[in-house]
BATINU-509413 format. One record per atom (N, C-alpha, C): atom name; residue in one letter; z, x, y. Coordinates in nm, 2 decimals, padded with zeros to 4 digits, m for minus. Example, Ala and Ser with C-alpha at 12.3 -4.5 7.8 and 13.67 -1.06 7.14 Angstrom:
<atoms>
+----+----+--------+--------+--------+
| at | aa |      Z |      X |      Y |
+----+----+--------+--------+--------+
|  N |  A |  00.78 |  01.32 | m00.57 |
| CA |  A |  00.78 |  01.23 | m00.45 |
|  C |  A |  00.78 |  01.32 | m00.33 |
|  N |  S |  00.71 |  01.28 | m00.22 |
| CA |  S |  00.71 |  01.37 | m00.11 |
|  C |  S |  00.79 |  01.29 |  00.00 |
+----+----+--------+--------+--------+
</atoms>
This chain:
<atoms>
+----+----+--------+--------+--------+
| at | aa |      Z |      X |      Y |
+----+----+--------+--------+--------+
|  N |  M |  00.00 |  00.08 | m00.12 |
| CA |  M |  00.00 |  00.00 |  00.00 |
|  C |  M |  00.00 |  00.09 |  00.12 |
|  N |  A | m00.05 |  00.03 |  00.23 |
| CA |  A | m00.05 |  00.10 |  00.36 |
|  C |  A |  00.09 |  00.12 |  00.40 |
|  N |  D |  00.11 |  00.20 |  00.50 |
| CA |  D |  00.24 |  00.23 |  00.56 |
|  C |  D |  00.32 |  00.10 |  00.58 |
|  N |  E |  00.43 |  00.08 |  00.50 |
| CA |  E |  00.51 | m00.04 |  00.51 |
|  C |  E |  00.57 | m00.06 |  00.65 |
|  N |  T |  00.61 |  00.05 |  00.72 |
| CA |  T |  00.66 |  00.03 |  00.85 |
|  C |  T |  00.55 | m00.02 |  00.95 |
|  N |  N |  00.43 |  00.03 |  00.93 |
| CA |  N |  00.32 | m00.02 |  01.01 |
|  C |  N |  00.29 | m00.17 |  00.99 |
|  N |  N |  00.29 | m00.21 |  00.86 |
| CA |  N |  00.27 | m00.35 |  00.83 |
|  C |  N |  00.39 | m00.44 |  00.89 |
|  N |  L |  00.51 | m00.39 |  00.88 |
| CA |  L |  00.62 | m00.46 |  00.93 |
|  C |  L |  00.61 | m00.48 |  01.08 |
|  N |  T |  00.57 | m00.37 |  01.15 |
| CA |  T |  00.56 | m00.37 |  01.30 |
|  C |  T |  00.45 | m00.47 |  01.34 |
|  N |  K |  00.34 | m00.47 |  01.27 |
| CA |  K |  00.23 | m00.56 |  01.30 |
|  C |  K |  00.26 | m00.70 |  01.27 |
|  N |  V |  00.33 | m00.73 |  01.16 |
| CA |  V |  00.38 | m00.87 |  01.13 |
|  C |  V |  00.47 | m00.92 |  01.24 |
|  N |  K |  00.57 | m00.83 |  01.28 |
| CA |  K |  00.66 | m00.87 |  01.39 |
|  C |  K |  00.59 | m00.90 |  01.52 |
|  N |  L |  00.49 | m00.82 |  01.55 |
| CA |  L |  00.41 | m00.84 |  01.67 |
|  C |  L |  00.34 | m00.97 |  01.67 |
|  N |  L |  00.28 | m01.00 |  01.55 |
| CA |  L |  00.20 | m01.13 |  01.54 |
|  C |  L |  00.29 | m01.25 |  01.55 |
|  N |  V |  00.42 | m01.24 |  01.50 |
| CA |  V |  00.51 | m01.36 |  01.51 |
|  C |  V |  00.61 | m01.35 |  01.62 |
|  N |  S |  00.59 | m01.26 |  01.71 |
| CA |  S |  00.67 | m01.24 |  01.83 |
|  C |  S |  00.82 | m01.21 |  01.80 |
|  N |  I |  00.84 | m01.13 |  01.71 |
| CA |  I |  00.98 | m01.08 |  01.68 |
|  C |  I |  01.00 | m00.95 |  01.74 |
|  N |  T |  01.10 | m00.93 |  01.82 |
| CA |  T |  01.12 | m00.80 |  01.89 |
|  C |  T |  01.25 | m00.73 |  01.85 |
|  N |  D |  01.33 | m00.79 |  01.76 |
| CA |  D |  01.45 | m00.73 |  01.72 |
|  C |  D |  01.44 | m00.69 |  01.57 |
|  N |  T |  01.54 | m00.64 |  01.51 |
| CA |  T |  01.54 | m00.60 |  01.37 |
|  C |  T |  01.62 | m00.70 |  01.28 |
|  N |  K |  01.66 | m00.81 |  01.33 |
| CA |  K |  01.74 | m00.91 |  01.25 |
|  C |  K |  01.67 | m00.96 |  01.13 |
|  N |  Q |  01.54 | m00.97 |  01.13 |
| CA |  Q |  01.47 | m01.04 |  01.02 |
|  C |  Q |  01.39 | m00.93 |  00.94 |
|  N |  D |  01.41 | m00.81 |  00.96 |
| CA |  D |  01.33 | m00.70 |  00.90 |
|  C |  D |  01.35 | m00.71 |  00.74 |
|  N |  D |  01.47 | m00.73 |  00.69 |
| CA |  D |  01.49 | m00.74 |  00.55 |
|  C |  D |  01.40 | m00.86 |  00.49 |
|  N |  L |  01.41 | m00.97 |  00.56 |
| CA |  L |  01.33 | m01.09 |  00.51 |
|  C |  L |  01.18 | m01.06 |  00.52 |
|  N |  L |  01.13 | m01.00 |  00.63 |
| CA |  L |  00.99 | m00.97 |  00.64 |
|  C |  L |  00.95 | m00.87 |  00.54 |
|  N |  N |  01.03 | m00.77 |  00.51 |
| CA |  N |  01.00 | m00.67 |  00.41 |
|  C |  N |  00.99 | m00.73 |  00.27 |
|  N |  L |  01.08 | m00.82 |  00.24 |
| CA |  L |  01.08 | m00.89 |  00.11 |
|  C |  L |  00.95 | m00.97 |  00.10 |
|  N |  L |  00.91 | m01.05 |  00.21 |
| CA |  L |  00.79 | m01.12 |  00.21 |
|  C |  L |  00.67 | m01.03 |  00.19 |
|  N |  L |  00.67 | m00.92 |  00.26 |
| CA |  L |  00.55 | m00.82 |  00.24 |
|  C |  L |  00.55 | m00.78 |  00.10 |
|  N |  D |  00.66 | m00.74 |  00.04 |
| CA |  D |  00.66 | m00.69 | m00.10 |
|  C |  D |  00.62 | m00.80 | m00.20 |
|  N |  D |  00.67 | m00.93 | m00.18 |
| CA |  D |  00.63 | m01.04 | m00.27 |
|  C |  D |  00.48 | m01.07 | m00.25 |
|  N |  S |  00.43 | m01.07 | m00.13 |
| CA |  S |  00.29 | m01.10 | m00.11 |
|  C |  S |  00.20 | m01.00 | m00.17 |
|  N |  E |  00.24 | m00.87 | m00.16 |
| CA |  E |  00.17 | m00.76 | m00.22 |
|  C |  E |  00.16 | m00.78 | m00.38 |
|  N |  A |  00.28 | m00.82 | m00.43 |
| CA |  A |  00.28 | m00.84 | m00.58 |
|  C |  A |  00.19 | m00.96 | m00.62 |
|  N |  R |  00.19 | m01.07 | m00.54 |
| CA |  R |  00.10 | m01.18 | m00.57 |
|  C |  R | m00.05 | m01.14 | m00.56 |
|  N |  L | m00.08 | m01.06 | m00.46 |
| CA |  L | m00.22 | m01.02 | m00.44 |
|  C |  L | m00.26 | m00.92 | m00.56 |
|  N |  L | m00.17 | m00.83 | m00.59 |
| CA |  L | m00.20 | m00.74 | m00.71 |
|  C |  L | m00.22 | m00.82 | m00.84 |
|  N |  S | m00.13 | m00.92 | m00.86 |
| CA |  S | m00.15 | m01.00 | m00.97 |
|  C |  S | m00.28 | m01.07 | m00.98 |
|  N |  Y | m00.33 | m01.12 | m00.87 |
| CA |  Y | m00.46 | m01.18 | m00.86 |
|  C |  Y | m00.57 | m01.08 | m00.89 |
|  N |  I | m00.56 | m00.96 | m00.83 |
| CA |  I | m00.66 | m00.86 | m00.86 |
|  C |  I | m00.66 | m00.82 | m01.00 |
|  N |  N | m00.54 | m00.81 | m01.06 |
| CA |  N | m00.53 | m00.76 | m01.20 |
|  C |  N | m00.55 | m00.86 | m01.31 |
|  N |  Q | m00.57 | m00.98 | m01.28 |
| CA |  Q | m00.57 | m01.09 | m01.38 |
|  C |  Q | m00.69 | m01.07 | m01.48 |
|  N |  D | m00.79 | m01.00 | m01.45 |
| CA |  D | m00.90 | m00.97 | m01.54 |
|  C |  D | m00.89 | m00.84 | m01.61 |
|  N |  G | m00.77 | m00.78 | m01.61 |
| CA |  G | m00.76 | m00.66 | m01.69 |
|  C |  G | m00.76 | m00.53 | m01.60 |
|  N |  N | m00.76 | m00.54 | m01.47 |
| CA |  N | m00.75 | m00.42 | m01.39 |
|  C |  N | m00.60 | m00.37 | m01.40 |
|  N |  N | m00.58 | m00.25 | m01.36 |
| CA |  N | m00.45 | m00.19 | m01.36 |
|  C |  N | m00.41 | m00.13 | m01.23 |
|  N |  A | m00.45 | m00.20 | m01.12 |
| CA |  A | m00.42 | m00.15 | m00.99 |
|  C |  A | m00.27 | m00.16 | m00.97 |
|  N |  T | m00.22 | m00.05 | m00.91 |
| CA |  T | m00.07 | m00.05 | m00.89 |
|  C |  T | m00.04 | m00.06 | m00.74 |
|  N |  A | m00.13 | m00.05 | m00.65 |
| CA |  A | m00.11 | m00.06 | m00.51 |
|  C |  A | m00.22 | m00.15 | m00.45 |
|  N |  F | m00.19 | m00.23 | m00.35 |
| CA |  F | m00.29 | m00.31 | m00.28 |
|  C |  F | m00.37 | m00.22 | m00.19 |
|  N |  P | m00.50 | m00.24 | m00.19 |
| CA |  P | m00.59 | m00.16 | m00.12 |
|  C |  P | m00.56 | m00.15 |  00.03 |
|  N |  D | m00.55 | m00.03 |  00.09 |
| CA |  D | m00.51 | m00.02 |  00.23 |
|  C |  D | m00.61 | m00.09 |  00.32 |
|  N |  E | m00.73 | m00.10 |  00.29 |
| CA |  E | m00.83 | m00.16 |  00.38 |
|  C |  E | m00.81 | m00.31 |  00.38 |
|  N |  M | m00.73 | m00.37 |  00.30 |
| CA |  M | m00.70 | m00.51 |  00.30 |
|  C |  M | m00.56 | m00.54 |  00.35 |
|  N |  S | m00.50 | m00.45 |  00.42 |
| CA |  S | m00.37 | m00.47 |  00.48 |
|  C |  S | m00.36 | m00.59 |  00.57 |
|  N |  W | m00.47 | m00.62 |  00.64 |
| CA |  W | m00.48 | m00.74 |  00.72 |
|  C |  W | m00.45 | m00.86 |  00.64 |
|  N |  L | m00.50 | m00.87 |  00.52 |
| CA |  L | m00.48 | m00.99 |  00.44 |
|  C |  L | m00.34 | m01.00 |  00.39 |
|  N |  L | m00.28 | m00.88 |  00.36 |
| CA |  L | m00.14 | m00.88 |  00.32 |
|  C |  L | m00.05 | m00.93 |  00.43 |
|  N |  R | m00.08 | m00.89 |  00.55 |
| CA |  R |  00.00 | m00.94 |  00.67 |
|  C |  R | m00.03 | m01.09 |  00.69 |
|  N |  E | m00.15 | m01.13 |  00.68 |
| CA |  E | m00.18 | m01.27 |  00.70 |
|  C |  E | m00.11 | m01.36 |  00.60 |
|  N |  I | m00.11 | m01.33 |  00.48 |
| CA |  I | m00.04 | m01.41 |  00.38 |
|  C |  I |  00.12 | m01.40 |  00.40 |
|  N |  T |  00.17 | m01.29 |  00.44 |
| CA |  T |  00.31 | m01.27 |  00.47 |
|  C |  T |  00.35 | m01.37 |  00.58 |
|  N |  I |  00.27 | m01.37 |  00.69 |
| CA |  I |  00.29 | m01.46 |  00.80 |
|  C |  I |  00.29 | m01.61 |  00.76 |
|  N |  R |  00.19 | m01.64 |  00.68 |
| CA |  R |  00.19 | m01.78 |  00.63 |
|  C |  R |  00.32 | m01.82 |  00.56 |
|  N |  R |  00.36 | m01.73 |  00.47 |
| CA |  R |  00.49 | m01.75 |  00.40 |
|  C |  R |  00.61 | m01.76 |  00.49 |
|  N |  F |  00.61 | m01.67 |  00.59 |
| CA |  F |  00.72 | m01.67 |  00.69 |
|  C |  F |  00.73 | m01.80 |  00.76 |
|  N |  N |  00.61 | m01.85 |  00.81 |
| CA |  N |  00.60 | m01.97 |  00.88 |
|  C |  N |  00.64 | m02.09 |  00.80 |
|  N |  R |  00.63 | m02.08 |  00.67 |
| CA |  R |  00.66 | m02.20 |  00.58 |
|  C |  R |  00.80 | m02.20 |  00.53 |
|  N |  I |  00.89 | m02.10 |  00.57 |
| CA |  I |  01.02 | m02.10 |  00.53 |
|  C |  I |  01.09 | m02.23 |  00.57 |
|  N |  G |  01.16 | m02.29 |  00.48 |
| CA |  G |  01.22 | m02.42 |  00.51 |
|  C |  G |  01.14 | m02.54 |  00.47 |
|  N |  D |  01.01 | m02.51 |  00.45 |
| CA |  D |  00.91 | m02.62 |  00.41 |
|  C |  D |  00.85 | m02.59 |  00.28 |
|  N |  E |  00.91 | m02.50 |  00.20 |
| CA |  E |  00.85 | m02.47 |  00.07 |
|  C |  E |  00.84 | m02.59 | m00.02 |
|  N |  G |  00.72 | m02.60 | m00.09 |
| CA |  G |  00.69 | m02.71 | m00.17 |
|  C |  G |  00.63 | m02.83 | m00.10 |
|  N |  K |  00.63 | m02.83 |  00.03 |
| CA |  K |  00.56 | m02.94 |  00.10 |
|  C |  K |  00.41 | m02.91 |  00.11 |
|  N |  K |  00.33 | m03.02 |  00.11 |
| CA |  K |  00.19 | m03.00 |  00.13 |
|  C |  K |  00.16 | m03.03 |  00.27 |
|  N |  S |  00.24 | m03.11 |  00.34 |
| CA |  S |  00.22 | m03.14 |  00.48 |
|  C |  S |  00.35 | m03.18 |  00.54 |
|  N |  S |  00.35 | m03.17 |  00.67 |
| CA |  S |  00.47 | m03.21 |  00.75 |
|  C |  S |  00.42 | m03.26 |  00.88 |
|  N |  G |  00.48 | m03.37 |  00.93 |
| CA |  G |  00.44 | m03.42 |  01.06 |
|  C |  G |  00.56 | m03.46 |  01.15 |
|  N |  E |  00.53 | m03.45 |  01.28 |
| CA |  E |  00.63 | m03.49 |  01.37 |
|  C |  E |  00.56 | m03.53 |  01.50 |
|  N |  S |  00.58 | m03.66 |  01.53 |
| CA |  S |  00.51 | m03.72 |  01.65 |
|  C |  S |  00.36 | m03.71 |  01.62 |
|  N |  D |  00.29 | m03.64 |  01.71 |
| CA |  D |  00.14 | m03.63 |  01.70 |
|  C |  D |  00.10 | m03.50 |  01.63 |
|  N |  V |  00.19 | m03.42 |  01.59 |
| CA |  V |  00.16 | m03.29 |  01.53 |
|  C |  V |  00.18 | m03.29 |  01.38 |
|  N |  T |  00.08 | m03.25 |  01.31 |
| CA |  T |  00.09 | m03.24 |  01.16 |
|  C |  T |  00.05 | m03.11 |  01.12 |
|  N |  A |  00.12 | m03.05 |  01.02 |
| CA |  A |  00.09 | m02.92 |  00.96 |
|  C |  A |  00.06 | m02.95 |  00.81 |
|  N |  T | m00.05 | m02.89 |  00.76 |
| CA |  T | m00.09 | m02.90 |  00.62 |
|  C |  T | m00.10 | m02.76 |  00.57 |
|  N |  W | m00.04 | m02.74 |  00.45 |
| CA |  W | m00.05 | m02.61 |  00.38 |
|  C |  W | m00.13 | m02.61 |  00.26 |
|  N |  S | m00.19 | m02.50 |  00.23 |
| CA |  S | m00.26 | m02.48 |  00.11 |
|  C |  S | m00.17 | m02.46 | m00.01 |
|  N |  D | m00.22 | m02.51 | m00.13 |
| CA |  D | m00.14 | m02.49 | m00.25 |
|  C |  D | m00.13 | m02.35 | m00.29 |
|  N |  D | m00.24 | m02.27 | m00.27 |
| CA |  D | m00.25 | m02.13 | m00.32 |
|  C |  D | m00.31 | m02.04 | m00.21 |
|  N |  D | m00.22 | m01.97 | m00.14 |
| CA |  D | m00.26 | m01.89 | m00.03 |
|  C |  D | m00.36 | m01.78 | m00.08 |
|  N |  V | m00.34 | m01.73 | m00.20 |
| CA |  V | m00.43 | m01.62 | m00.25 |
|  C |  V | m00.57 | m01.67 | m00.27 |
|  N |  A | m00.58 | m01.79 | m00.33 |
| CA |  A | m00.71 | m01.85 | m00.36 |
|  C |  A | m00.79 | m01.86 | m00.23 |
|  N |  D | m00.73 | m01.89 | m00.12 |
| CA |  D | m00.80 | m01.90 |  00.01 |
|  C |  D | m00.87 | m01.78 |  00.05 |
|  N |  Y | m00.83 | m01.66 | m00.01 |
| CA |  Y | m00.89 | m01.53 |  00.03 |
|  C |  Y | m00.97 | m01.47 | m00.09 |
|  N |  A | m01.00 | m01.55 | m00.19 |
| CA |  A | m01.07 | m01.50 | m00.31 |
|  C |  A | m01.20 | m01.43 | m00.28 |
|  N |  A | m01.27 | m01.47 | m00.18 |
| CA |  A | m01.40 | m01.41 | m00.15 |
|  C |  A | m01.38 | m01.26 | m00.10 |
|  N |  Y | m01.26 | m01.23 | m00.04 |
| CA |  Y | m01.23 | m01.10 |  00.01 |
|  C |  Y | m01.18 | m01.01 | m00.11 |
|  N |  L | m01.11 | m01.08 | m00.20 |
| CA |  L | m01.05 | m01.00 | m00.31 |
|  C |  L | m01.14 | m00.98 | m00.43 |
|  N |  S | m01.25 | m01.06 | m00.44 |
| CA |  S | m01.33 | m01.05 | m00.56 |
|  C |  S | m01.39 | m00.91 | m00.59 |
|  N |  K | m01.42 | m00.83 | m00.49 |
| CA |  K | m01.47 | m00.70 | m00.51 |
|  C |  K | m01.37 | m00.61 | m00.58 |
|  N |  Y | m01.24 | m00.64 | m00.57 |
| CA |  Y | m01.14 | m00.56 | m00.64 |
|  C |  Y | m01.11 | m00.60 | m00.78 |
|  N |  R | m01.16 | m00.72 | m00.82 |
| CA |  R | m01.14 | m00.77 | m00.95 |
|  C |  R | m01.24 | m00.72 | m01.05 |
|  N |  K | m01.20 | m00.68 | m01.17 |
| CA |  K | m01.29 | m00.65 | m01.27 |
|  C |  K | m01.36 | m00.77 | m01.32 |
|  N |  K | m01.48 | m00.78 | m01.33 |
| CA |  K | m01.56 | m00.90 | m01.37 |
|  C |  K | m01.56 | m00.91 | m01.52 |
|  N |  K | m01.54 | m01.03 | m01.57 |
| CA |  K | m01.55 | m01.05 | m01.72 |
|  C |  K | m01.69 | m01.01 | m01.76 |
|  N |  G | m01.70 | m00.94 | m01.87 |
| CA |  G | m01.83 | m00.91 | m01.93 |
|  C |  G | m01.89 | m00.79 | m01.86 |
|  N |  S | m01.81 | m00.72 | m01.77 |
| CA |  S | m01.87 | m00.61 | m01.70 |
|  C |  S | m01.84 | m00.47 | m01.76 |
|  N |  N | m01.80 | m00.48 | m01.89 |
| CA |  N | m01.76 | m00.35 | m01.96 |
|  C |  N | m01.88 | m00.29 | m02.03 |
|  N |  G | m02.00 | m00.34 | m02.00 |
| CA |  G | m02.12 | m00.28 | m02.06 |
|  C |  G | m02.16 | m00.35 | m02.19 |
|  N |  I | m02.10 | m00.45 | m02.23 |
| CA |  I | m02.14 | m00.52 | m02.35 |
|  C |  I | m02.24 | m00.63 | m02.32 |
|  N |  A | m02.35 | m00.63 | m02.39 |
| CA |  A | m02.45 | m00.74 | m02.37 |
|  C |  A | m02.42 | m00.85 | m02.47 |
|  N |  R | m02.43 | m00.97 | m02.42 |
| CA |  R | m02.40 | m01.09 | m02.51 |
|  C |  R | m02.52 | m01.18 | m02.51 |
|  N |  F | m02.56 | m01.22 | m02.63 |
| CA |  F | m02.68 | m01.31 | m02.64 |
|  C |  F | m02.63 | m01.44 | m02.70 |
|  N |  V | m02.69 | m01.54 | m02.64 |
| CA |  V | m02.65 | m01.68 | m02.69 |
|  C |  V | m02.77 | m01.74 | m02.76 |
+----+----+--------+--------+--------+
</atoms>
């Protein structure tokens, strides 16, 4: 993974946090988000142990989604007055197009199959 301190600093900037009171929570969310993304990348047999540095923006974006949803876990939507928020069931799937190049494709091990 890219420099954890750098990701933490950028996440805090994006959510307007200027103190260190929530650093432990944000670091946990960064770690959990990285584990989810690696699990997605590795589900076809890859053995990646670190999330690609060039995709750090995605790690931060998913971390922020999870941070903003704290207290609303499990909800699909929430509304108050004229404002409604709707959340995706699977944050990682929303970014599948960006992650697909890191996944090992089924049948890509050089074996030809005839039907």
